[in-house]
Backbone as numpy.savetxt, mean C-alpha at the origin, in Angstrom:
# Nx Ny Nz CAx CAy CAz Cx Cy Cz
-1.79 19.28 -10.41 -0.89 18.73 -9.53 0.01 17.34 -10.47
1.33 17.15 -10.61 1.66 16.10 -11.43 1.21 14.61 -11.03
1.17 13.64 -11.32 0.89 12.59 -11.40 1.99 11.42 -11.28
2.15 10.51 -10.45 3.05 9.51 -10.43 2.59 7.64 -10.73
1.28 7.98 -10.75 0.61 6.56 -11.52 -0.28 6.98 -12.17
-0.28 6.60 -13.23 -1.65 6.35 -14.07 -1.94 5.15 -14.43
-3.52 4.94 -14.33 -3.99 3.50 -14.69 -5.16 3.93 -15.44
-5.20 3.22 -16.88 -6.18 3.52 -17.91 -6.66 2.08 -18.32
-7.99 2.00 -17.72 -8.61 0.38 -19.08 -8.17 -0.72 -18.22
-7.67 -0.38 -16.98 -7.33 -1.70 -16.66 -8.17 -3.34 -16.23
-7.93 -3.94 -16.77 -9.06 -5.21 -16.72 -8.39 -6.49 -16.69
-9.11 -7.23 -15.92 -8.17 -8.44 -15.59 -8.92 -9.46 -15.67
-8.70 -10.66 -16.36 -9.75 -12.13 -16.15 -9.31 -13.02 -15.62
-10.08 -14.03 -14.90 -9.50 -14.88 -14.60 -10.50 -16.32 -14.82
-10.15 -17.19 -15.94 -10.92 -18.37 -16.45 -12.40 -17.96 -16.86
-12.36 -16.74 -17.25 -13.89 -16.15 -17.61 -14.58 -14.98 -16.50
-13.49 -14.76 -15.34 -14.35 -14.20 -14.33 -13.69 -13.08 -14.36
-14.58 -11.95 -14.54 -13.72 -10.25 -14.38 -13.39 -9.91 -13.09
-12.31 -10.30 -12.59 -11.95 -9.44 -11.22 -11.84 -8.18 -11.43
-10.99 -7.54 -12.33 -11.18 -6.16 -12.46 -11.62 -5.34 -13.76
-12.69 -4.80 -13.59 -13.23 -4.38 -15.03 -13.26 -2.95 -15.34
-12.31 -2.82 -16.20 -11.91 -1.78 -17.06 -11.81 -0.36 -16.11
-10.89 -0.57 -14.99 -10.93 0.91 -14.31 -9.88 1.84 -14.68
-9.93 2.97 -14.01 -9.05 4.04 -14.49 -8.98 4.96 -13.76
-7.48 5.79 -13.05 -7.28 6.34 -12.30 -6.20 6.59 -12.36
-5.95 7.71 -11.44 -4.62 8.29 -11.18 -4.09 8.63 -9.72
-2.63 8.56 -9.33 -2.54 9.14 -8.28 -1.57 10.16 -8.17
-1.63 11.51 -7.61 -0.89 12.29 -7.51 0.20 12.46 -6.60
1.38 13.52 -7.26 2.69 13.34 -6.37 2.56 13.41 -5.18
2.88 13.02 -3.93 2.54 13.08 -2.53 0.91 13.35 -1.94
0.54 12.33 -2.44 -0.96 12.13 -2.29 -0.84 11.03 -1.64
-1.68 10.61 -0.76 -2.26 9.47 0.02 -3.83 8.84 -0.75
-3.27 8.15 -1.41 -4.98 7.69 -2.32 -5.33 6.23 -1.55
-6.66 6.14 -1.11 -7.30 4.98 -0.50 -7.81 4.34 -1.29
-7.75 2.89 -1.48 -8.49 2.01 -2.25 -9.23 0.83 -1.45
-10.67 1.14 -1.30 -11.35 0.61 -0.40 -12.63 -0.25 -1.39
-13.02 -1.28 -0.69 -13.85 -1.86 -1.05 -14.22 -3.34 -0.37
-15.58 -4.05 -0.47 -15.60 -5.20 0.20 -14.78 -6.47 -0.22
-14.39 -7.32 0.34 -13.51 -8.70 -0.04 -14.25 -9.17 -1.37
-13.20 -9.25 -2.21 -13.59 -9.83 -3.63 -13.75 -8.40 -4.54
-13.62 -7.22 -4.04 -13.94 -6.10 -4.91 -12.98 -5.95 -6.16
-11.82 -6.39 -5.97 -10.64 -6.08 -7.11 -9.56 -5.59 -6.50
-9.34 -4.97 -5.32 -8.21 -4.19 -4.88 -6.69 -4.85 -4.49
-6.67 -5.97 -4.62 -5.78 -6.87 -3.89 -5.26 -7.47 -5.72
-6.11 -7.43 -6.55 -5.69 -7.72 -8.17 -5.19 -6.61 -8.71
-5.86 -5.41 -8.44 -5.35 -4.19 -8.70 -3.79 -3.62 -8.28
-3.71 -3.87 -6.92 -2.03 -3.64 -6.35 -0.92 -4.84 -7.11
-1.77 -5.52 -7.38 -0.67 -6.83 -7.77 -0.35 -6.68 -9.39
-1.22 -6.14 -10.36 -1.05 -5.53 -11.63 -0.32 -4.37 -11.76
-0.65 -3.21 -10.64 0.59 -2.20 -10.78 1.84 -2.60 -10.65
2.17 -3.76 -9.44 3.32 -3.87 -9.38 4.27 -5.08 -10.05
3.02 -5.42 -11.01 3.77 -6.49 -12.11 3.97 -8.02 -11.52
3.22 -8.28 -10.24 2.94 -9.44 -10.19 2.13 -10.53 -10.78
0.93 -9.77 -11.33 -0.01 -10.04 -12.30 -0.38 -9.48 -13.59
-0.13 -10.17 -14.61 -0.24 -9.54 -15.82 -2.08 -8.98 -16.23
-1.90 -7.80 -16.57 -3.24 -7.36 -16.88 -4.02 -8.70 -18.11
-5.11 -8.34 -18.17 -5.69 -9.17 -19.68 -5.46 -7.83 -20.52
-6.02 -6.45 -20.18 -5.76 -5.52 -20.90 -5.70 -4.01 -20.16
-5.16 -3.08 -20.53 -5.04 -1.59 -19.65 -3.74 -1.13 -19.95
-3.74 -0.08 -19.33 -2.18 0.37 -19.51 -1.66 0.94 -17.85
-0.59 0.60 -17.52 -0.49 1.44 -16.15 1.21 2.27 -16.34
0.88 3.57 -16.27 2.26 4.02 -16.16 2.61 4.69 -14.75
3.89 4.30 -14.15 4.53 4.75 -13.04 5.95 5.82 -13.50
5.75 7.00 -12.80 6.54 8.11 -13.25 6.55 8.10 -14.62
5.47 8.06 -15.56 5.59 8.35 -16.69 5.76 7.36 -17.68
6.47 6.61 -17.14 7.18 4.69 -17.78 5.97 3.91 -17.58
6.02 3.22 -18.95 5.15 1.90 -19.24 6.03 0.99 -18.06
4.76 0.55 -17.41 4.94 -0.49 -16.10 5.61 -1.63 -16.75
5.02 -2.15 -17.80 5.29 -3.37 -18.71 6.90 -3.26 -19.18
7.45 -1.80 -19.75 8.29 -2.63 -20.49 9.45 -1.80 -19.31
9.11 -0.95 -18.51 9.86 -0.22 -17.88 10.41 -0.65 -15.97
10.40 -1.58 -16.32 10.19 -2.31 -14.73 11.22 -1.92 -14.12
12.43 -2.10 -14.59 13.85 -1.93 -13.81 14.21 -0.58 -13.57
13.64 0.09 -14.41 13.83 1.88 -13.86 12.70 2.31 -12.95
11.69 1.24 -12.77 10.73 1.69 -11.62 10.61 0.84 -10.36
11.12 -0.13 -10.53 11.13 -0.96 -9.26 12.22 -0.08 -8.08
13.34 0.34 -8.31 14.20 0.89 -7.23 13.44 2.07 -6.74
12.22 2.47 -7.06 11.58 3.87 -6.70 10.60 3.65 -5.87
10.12 2.59 -6.08 8.84 2.05 -5.10 9.09 0.99 -4.26
8.10 0.38 -3.21 7.78 -0.72 -2.57 6.91 -1.08 -1.91
6.66 -1.76 -1.15 5.34 -2.57 -1.36 5.58 -3.09 0.48
4.32 -2.95 1.40 4.25 -3.58 2.61 2.83 -3.95 2.80
2.68 -5.14 3.65 1.64 -5.47 3.32 1.39 -6.66 4.99
0.41 -6.61 5.54 0.36 -7.08 6.95 0.41 -8.99 6.52
0.16 -9.38 5.68 -0.17 -10.52 5.40 1.12 -11.31 4.55
2.51 -10.61 4.47 3.29 -11.14 4.05 4.14 -11.96 5.08
4.93 -12.79 4.31 5.87 -13.46 5.39 7.25 -13.17 5.23
7.87 -13.32 6.12 9.75 -13.24 5.83 10.32 -14.47 6.33
11.37 -14.88 5.66 12.13 -15.82 6.33 12.42 -15.99 7.88
11.36 -17.26 8.47 11.67 -17.10 9.65 12.73 -17.74 10.54
13.99 -18.32 9.93 14.85 -18.91 10.28 16.02 -17.36 10.57
15.95 -16.63 10.11 16.55 -15.21 9.89 16.07 -14.54 11.05
17.01 -13.74 11.60 16.83 -12.70 12.62 16.53 -11.43 11.66
15.94 -10.31 12.30 15.17 -9.05 11.81 16.26 -8.45 11.15
17.48 -7.99 11.39 18.67 -7.61 10.76 19.07 -8.27 9.36
19.24 -9.87 9.39 19.43 -10.51 8.68 18.66 -10.07 7.69
17.02 -10.68 7.76 16.15 -10.31 6.90 16.40 -8.82 6.31
16.45 -7.81 6.64 16.76 -6.60 6.01 18.05 -6.53 5.20
19.00 -7.24 5.83 20.23 -7.44 5.00 20.06 -7.85 3.51
19.21 -9.00 3.53 19.18 -9.87 2.43 18.45 -8.50 1.42
17.30 -8.01 2.14 16.48 -7.07 1.17 17.14 -5.84 0.57
18.38 -5.59 1.69 19.19 -4.27 1.06 20.04 -4.46 0.08
20.38 -5.85 0.01 21.04 -6.21 -1.17 20.69 -6.59 -2.39
19.15 -7.09 -2.31 18.19 -6.86 -3.30 18.15 -5.67 -3.86
17.80 -4.58 -3.17 17.73 -3.15 -3.64 18.90 -2.51 -4.04
19.87 -2.87 -3.72 20.97 -2.55 -4.27 21.38 -0.99 -3.11
21.07 -1.29 -2.02 21.29 -0.02 -0.92 22.85 0.07 -0.63
23.50 1.38 -0.78 24.71 1.57 -0.31 24.56 1.63 1.09
25.52 1.44 1.78 25.73 2.08 3.76 24.18 1.18 4.36
24.74 -0.11 3.54 23.13 -0.56 4.14 22.97 -0.66 5.76
24.26 -0.85 6.39 23.98 -0.92 8.00 23.31 0.37 8.55
24.05 1.45 7.94 23.40 2.73 8.18 22.14 2.85 8.14
21.83 2.03 6.94 20.41 2.39 6.60 19.46 1.52 7.29
19.79 0.34 7.60 19.10 -0.43 8.24 19.22 -0.31 10.15
20.21 0.27 10.37 19.94 0.86 11.55 18.57 2.24 12.02
18.69 2.85 10.75 17.75 3.83 10.80 16.47 3.84 10.71
15.94 2.74 10.09 14.74 2.22 9.61 14.13 1.20 10.54
15.20 0.81 11.38 14.72 -0.01 12.96 14.36 1.17 13.64
15.28 2.30 13.81 14.89 3.44 14.98 13.73 3.75 14.49
13.62 4.40 13.21 12.09 4.97 12.85 11.00 4.35 13.35
10.73 2.83 13.02 9.76 2.07 13.41 9.76 1.61 15.06
10.87 1.81 15.86 10.85 1.54 17.48 11.06 -0.02 17.47
12.03 -0.73 16.76 12.06 -1.70 16.88 13.53 -2.45 16.87
14.43 -1.23 17.39 15.88 -1.91 17.46 16.05 -2.36 18.51
15.52 -3.14 19.50 15.53 -4.21 20.53 15.40 -5.24 19.37
14.56 -5.61 18.60 14.64 -6.80 17.71 15.72 -7.29 16.65
16.35 -6.24 16.77 17.38 -6.47 15.49 17.89 -7.92 15.51
18.13 -8.72 16.58 19.02 -9.72 16.65 18.05 -11.12 16.92
16.66 -10.89 17.14 15.66 -11.74 17.52 15.11 -12.45 15.86
15.53 -13.94 16.09 14.56 -14.64 14.95 13.00 -14.21 14.46
12.95 -13.97 13.30 11.82 -13.92 12.66 10.53 -14.68 13.58
11.03 -16.13 13.50 10.15 -17.01 14.49 9.40 -16.73 15.66
9.95 -15.40 16.25 9.61 -15.23 17.49 8.87 -14.16 17.97
8.95 -13.71 16.61 7.98 -11.83 16.58 6.37 -12.55 16.55
5.65 -11.25 17.32 4.39 -11.41 17.15 3.97 -10.90 15.53
2.89 -11.46 15.30 2.41 -10.59 14.29 2.53 -8.93 13.88
2.43 -8.48 15.01 2.25 -6.79 15.30 3.75 -6.58 14.85
4.76 -7.10 15.71 6.30 -6.75 15.16 6.47 -7.30 13.71
6.43 -8.30 13.15 6.49 -8.56 11.88 5.88 -7.64 10.83
4.90 -7.10 11.02 4.16 -5.96 10.81 5.10 -4.70 10.58
5.73 -4.44 11.74 6.45 -3.15 11.54 7.92 -3.72 11.09
8.52 -4.90 11.01 9.63 -5.48 10.25 9.14 -5.02 8.75
8.33 -5.30 8.24 7.64 -5.32 6.82 7.81 -4.05 6.84
7.21 -3.29 7.47 7.19 -1.95 7.05 9.04 -1.05 7.11
9.39 -1.62 8.02 10.86 -1.11 7.72 11.44 -1.70 6.46
11.38 -2.61 6.19 11.61 -3.36 4.89 11.97 -2.42 3.65
10.04 -1.94 4.08 9.68 -0.78 2.72 10.73 0.13 2.42
10.90 0.73 3.84 11.28 1.85 3.73 12.79 2.20 3.14
13.44 0.72 3.01 15.29 1.06 3.11 15.32 1.28 1.69
14.84 1.47 0.75 15.28 2.05 -0.60 14.71 3.47 -0.77
14.20 4.39 0.52 14.03 5.62 0.47 12.76 5.30 -0.58
11.45 4.78 -0.94 10.71 4.59 -1.67 9.99 6.19 -2.46
9.71 6.35 -3.40 8.75 7.47 -4.28 7.36 7.25 -4.22
7.22 5.98 -4.34 5.84 5.41 -4.08 6.16 4.09 -3.12
4.99 4.25 -2.15 4.93 3.13 -1.44 3.28 2.50 -1.38
3.19 1.05 -1.72 1.89 0.30 -1.59 2.00 -0.42 -0.30
0.76 0.16 0.23 0.44 -0.28 1.73 -1.00 -0.95 1.78
-0.95 -2.43 1.84 -2.06 -3.19 2.09 -2.26 -3.64 3.85
-3.29 -2.93 4.07 -3.50 -3.33 5.30 -2.56 -2.82 6.44
-1.63 -1.89 6.21 -0.33 -1.78 7.28 -0.85 -1.58 8.73
-1.62 -1.49 9.22 -2.09 -1.28 10.70 -2.92 -2.63 10.97
-3.03 -3.86 10.63 -4.10 -4.72 10.78 -3.79 -5.52 11.80
-2.49 -5.78 12.30 -2.12 -6.50 13.40 -1.61 -5.86 14.67
-1.56 -4.33 14.64 -1.02 -3.74 15.54 -1.92 -3.32 16.48
-1.71 -3.11 17.84 -2.48 -2.46 18.54 -2.53 -1.38 18.66
-3.91 -0.77 19.40 -4.14 0.56 18.89 -3.06 1.59 19.10
-2.33 1.35 20.04 -1.14 2.42 20.43 -0.08 2.30 19.11
-0.02 1.51 18.84 1.17 1.25 17.82 0.76 1.72 16.44
-0.42 1.41 16.06 -1.19 1.84 15.50 -1.63 3.41 14.92
-1.56 3.81 15.70 -1.75 5.58 15.81 -0.63 5.76 15.48
0.92 5.23 16.36 2.02 5.53 16.15 2.61 5.76 14.82
1.75 4.42 14.17 2.36 4.34 12.43 1.60 5.26 11.86
0.39 5.22 12.12 -0.65 6.61 10.92 0.28 7.55 10.93
0.38 8.32 12.10 1.15 9.50 12.78 2.46 9.77 11.64
3.34 8.57 12.02 4.57 8.22 11.29 4.60 8.68 9.75
3.48 7.74 9.46 3.12 7.61 7.64 2.93 9.28 7.22
1.95 9.69 7.64 1.94 11.48 7.37 2.63 12.09 7.57
3.44 12.09 8.59 4.66 12.80 9.02 5.55 12.62 7.45
6.03 11.30 7.20 6.88 11.26 6.36 6.39 11.76 4.99
5.32 11.69 4.74 4.19 11.93 3.63 4.24 13.16 3.61
4.10 14.27 4.65 4.38 15.47 4.58 5.50 16.02 4.38
6.62 15.64 4.87 8.05 15.78 4.72 8.64 15.51 3.52
8.67 14.39 2.84 9.48 13.93 2.17 8.62 14.34 0.59
7.17 14.16 0.51 6.15 14.04 -0.48 6.09 12.78 -0.91
6.46 11.76 -0.11 6.19 10.22 -0.57 4.49 10.00 -0.95
4.42 9.69 -2.11 3.00 8.88 -2.65 2.97 7.54 -1.97
1.55 7.54 -1.39 0.96 6.15 -0.94 -0.19 5.71 -1.84
-0.26 4.59 -1.95 -1.47 4.03 -2.31 -1.92 2.86 -1.40
-3.22 3.19 -0.39 -3.25 2.51 0.76 -4.88 2.02 0.85
-4.55 0.49 1.28 -5.89 -0.17 1.18 -5.81 -0.48 3.03
-7.07 -0.78 3.32 -7.76 -1.18 4.36 -9.10 -1.39 4.73
-9.59 -2.11 5.65 -10.90 -2.16 6.15 -11.33 -1.59 7.22
-10.54 -0.51 7.71 -10.41 0.49 8.87 -10.99 1.65 8.11
-12.28 1.95 8.30 -12.77 2.87 7.81 -12.48 4.70 8.20
-12.44 4.57 9.63 -11.92 5.68 9.93 -10.28 5.71 10.21
-9.93 4.89 9.75 -8.68 5.13 9.19 -8.19 5.66 8.27
-9.14 4.94 7.25 -8.85 5.95 5.73 -9.56 7.23 5.90
-10.68 7.61 6.63 -10.78 8.87 6.52 -9.71 9.94 7.42
-9.11 9.34 8.20 -8.09 10.00 8.67 -6.54 10.32 7.72
-6.11 9.02 7.13 -5.16 8.85 6.14 -5.35 9.55 4.68
-6.31 9.55 4.26 -6.59 9.70 3.01 -7.04 10.72 2.36
-6.00 11.57 1.26 -6.03 12.62 0.60 -7.55 12.27 -0.54
-7.71 11.40 -0.84 -8.62 10.93 -1.84 -8.97 9.31 -1.66
-10.14 8.72 -1.94 -10.11 7.73 -1.81 -11.04 7.28 -3.07
-10.70 5.97 -3.61 -11.31 4.92 -4.55 -12.50 3.95 -3.86
-13.49 4.07 -4.36 -14.63 2.70 -3.87 -14.67 1.87 -5.08
-14.20 0.36 -4.94 -14.39 -0.68 -5.74 -15.16 -1.39 -5.39
-15.86 -2.08 -6.16 -17.14 -3.14 -5.88 -17.36 -3.72 -7.23
-17.13 -5.31 -6.76 -17.34 -6.17 -8.21 -16.53 -5.77 -8.88
-14.98 -5.43 -8.89 -14.12 -4.82 -9.97 -14.22 -3.39 -10.75
-15.32 -2.98 -10.30 -15.40 -1.74 -10.82 -15.34 -0.46 -9.82
-14.83 1.13 -10.68 -14.88 2.32 -9.52 -16.26 2.49 -9.76
-16.94 2.67 -8.11 -18.29 3.95 -7.91 -17.64 4.81 -7.67
-16.54 5.12 -7.22 -16.29 6.85 -6.81 -14.85 7.15 -6.31
-14.84 7.97 -7.04 -13.22 8.67 -6.69 -13.35 10.27 -5.92
-12.79 10.40 -4.95 -12.77 11.70 -4.49 -12.34 11.98 -3.22
-12.62 12.90 -2.50 -11.89 13.36 -1.52 -13.02 12.95 -0.39
-12.89 12.33 0.88 -13.73 11.33 1.93 -14.99 12.37 1.98
-14.94 13.34 2.00 -16.00 14.65 2.40 -17.21 14.54 1.14
-16.71 14.44 -0.17 -17.42 14.41 -1.35 -18.18 13.08 -1.38
-17.51 11.88 -0.98 -17.74 10.64 -1.08 -19.07 10.74 -0.16
-18.94 11.43 1.23 -19.97 11.37 2.33 -21.26 12.14 1.31
-20.94 13.10 1.10 -22.22 13.77 0.08 -22.61 12.90 -0.67
-21.93 12.55 -1.74 -22.36 11.78 -2.72 -23.34 10.56 -2.39
-23.29 9.77 -1.60 -23.90 8.58 -0.89 -24.89 8.77 0.09
-24.63 10.09 0.58 -25.73 10.45 1.72 -25.80 9.75 3.17
-24.26 9.58 3.68 -23.97 9.04 4.75 -22.86 9.99 5.70
-22.42 9.83 6.73 -21.83 10.86 7.88 -20.64 10.01 7.69
-20.07 8.60 7.64 -19.38 8.36 7.54 -18.95 7.59 6.45
-17.19 7.14 6.36 -16.92 6.14 5.61 -17.21 4.23 5.86
-17.58 4.20 7.10 -18.36 3.18 7.63 -19.47 2.91 7.14
-20.34 4.07 7.04 -21.84 3.94 6.65 -21.87 3.60 5.07
-20.80 4.29 4.33 -20.91 3.84 2.83 -20.52 2.66 2.62
-19.26 2.12 3.03 -18.85 0.87 2.91 -20.12 -0.15 3.11
-20.63 -0.08 4.28 -21.65 -0.99 4.50 -22.84 -0.73 3.47
-23.16 0.35 3.06 -24.28 0.46 2.17 -24.07 -0.38 0.75
-22.42 -0.24 0.56 -21.93 -0.85 -0.96 -22.13 -2.32 -0.62
-21.65 -2.83 0.28 -21.24 -4.65 0.59 -22.98 -5.35 0.86
-23.85 -4.07 1.20 -25.10 -4.95 1.47 -25.92 -4.73 0.90
-25.67 -4.30 -0.32 -26.62 -3.51 -1.41 -27.16 -4.88 -2.32
-26.80 -5.83 -2.12 -26.88 -7.05 -2.64 -26.80 -7.00 -4.19
């Protein structure tokens, strides 16, 4: 299977502390790849380096076969990112926020595209509501809508359902799986919700203290650690001392 993301020897030091320690992995086209680990494992730093928000101390990142450091202008229009923890300008309405991002992404027929993503995430009634009046769950869905404006080929999702109630979280997971299945969208997915990771991911990467402990399909991970669920594997890693 073709790869859309390749990471080789990725390392990051912060004032002598090694946050990410010589990790290598790839993501296949059309795959949902999970990134799992305790707090401080290096997940966020890894995503930030892939997105170009943080400069690696050393290592190589290729996206669509292109060097991520030298070919960002060719790569960025084809990727996007969403997190439950990012904020949007509070004085703007939902539709105004999406118009700003549409311009940044160079979206043609932005109005129609905005209407489409609002409908996809069932937040059409929020289009004229100021962002400051939204609940955390509503903001999460607006951020997901933003992430789909440019029809990305790779989507980076950091805790995408963390602030959603169980019903909306379930609908969001099913929607992401359907889009993945129908369009071949590749997703790098992080979450502390282990049942969600088992449901969503084709493969998972377990990180701990900046190092990769395992990369495999969830079933093989369970066999390797002699546990029945990813939750039990996570606890074993987090508590081992």
